[in-house]
C-alpha positions, -999 to +999 in steps of 0.1 A: +236+430+781+212+397+788+225+358+780+202+354+747+197+314+746+199+299+772+227+271+779+211+237+769+214+256+728+247+248+729+245+212+736+213+211+712+230+222+683+261+198+694+239+173+690+221+187+657+258+188+637+263+153+648+231+138+640+232+158+611+270+141+599+250+106+612+221+113+587+243+112+558+261+085+568+228+067+570+213+081+540+249+069+523+248+034+529+212+029+523+213+042+486+246+018+488+223-004+490+197+000+467+227+002+449+240-031+449+206-046+451+184-073+434+159-041+427+191-020+410+205-044+391+187-072+386+202-100+397+186-132+407+157-118+386+143-136+352+124-122+322+094-128+310+098-143+274+075-149+243+094-187+251+101-199+279+131-217+273+149-239+298+185-237+289+193-260+319+169-291+290+189-281+257+227-278+276+225-301+310+198-327+297+199-327+255+240-318+258+238-286+233+267-259+228+268-228+234+283-219+203+244-236+181+222-213+195+250-181+198+269-184+169+286-148+169+299-152+203+331-160+194+336-137+163+315-110+174+305-088+198+272-099+203+265-132+214+235-136+187+208-149+186+194-176+172+168-174+138+133-193+142+146-214+114+173-230+139+147-235+168+129-254+140+159-276+125+147-300+158+111-286+164+096-298+131+098-329+143+100-328+186+073-318+203+059-301+174+022-300+176+031-278+217+008-252+222+039-237+241+059-235+208+029-215+191+054-185+191+078-201+172+059-213+146+041-181+135+074-166+137+089-186+111+052-190+093+056-146+093+095-140+086+093-118+115+120-132+149+106-140+178+107-107+206+128-122+231+138-100+262+173-093+271+182-109+309+218-099+305+215-057+293+239-030+303+233+000+300+236+018+263+271+040+272+286+009+276+310-016+251+315-051+254+328-069+232+324-114+239+343-124+211+381-103+228+366-122+256+357-163+247+394-155+227+415-149+262+398-172+283+370-163+293+341-190+306+309-180+301+298-193+332+317-161+349+294-134+329+264-152+327+262-177+357+253-225+357+227-211+325+229-250+327+213-253+357+186-225+349+153-235+346+140-201+332+171-178+323+182-153+347+209-129+352+235-144+372+251-114+381+255-078+392+275-066+355+281-036+377+304-017+368+329-028+401+316-060+394+339-055+358+367-041+372+373-071+399+378-095+363+400-067+349+425-056+385+423-095+389+422-116+358+441-148+369+415-154+389+387-156+366+407-168+329+407-210+318+425-223+289+403-221+260+390-256+253+363-250+281+355-212+278+321-231+267+324-260+298+296-249+323+304-272+351+348-271+348+371-264+378+409-261+385+431-280+406+453-244+411+426-216+396+456-192+412+487-206+400+472-218+359+457-188+357+489-170+364+502-191+339+468-182+314+475-153+318+508-151+298+503-172+273+467-159+266+482-124+262+454-112+282+464-077+290+427-062+308+423-017+303+415-010+331+402+029+314+373+039+301+371+049+271+380+011+267+341+006+280+329+040+273+329+051+237 
C-alpha cells in the first residue's frame, strides 16, 4: 500500500501538539496577568468625585480622625459616609465661598446627599464587615493604604480574594494594638512577635470558608 502522508507529517503533528500546549499555557498567563492588572482591579486608580476631597489635607495636615467622617466604622459593616452637614460644620466658616464647594452647599440646600463614587467597591456577592476587623486590630491602612498621603482617594490594594486570604491565613503579619487601628503611620518593632501576641489577646480566629464572605 502506498504511503499516504509524507514523513514530515509526523514532525508537523508533534510540533503542532507541543505548540498547542505552549499556546494554551501562554494564554493562561495572559489572562492571569490581566486579572491582576490595575485595568481589572482598579488598584492605584483614582475615581472622579463630585468634590475633589483630599485625605492628604484633611487627615495629615488638619489631623481629622477617620471616625469623624466614617462614624459607623466601629459598629457597622459599613464605614459610612458623612452627611453634608458634617462637611458644613467646618466649611460654613472655612472656604465658605469657594466655587469648588458649590456641590456641598447645593446638597445641603436640597437636603440630598452628595453622590460620591465608591473607590473600594467590592462585588455584590462579597460580604465585608468593617466593625469586626476594627475590633480585632486590623488598621485602616491595611486595606485602604496611606490615605493621609493621597491628595485624591484611590484604591490602594487589589481587593481580590487571594489578597483577602493572605491576611486571613496569616493574621499575625497584619494585626496591631487596638489603640493604633486608626493611626496612619504606626509600625511595629517586631511585627511577627507582636502579631502572635495580639492574635491571642484579640481572640483572632479568621475563617477561610467560602460562606464567611460569600453569603
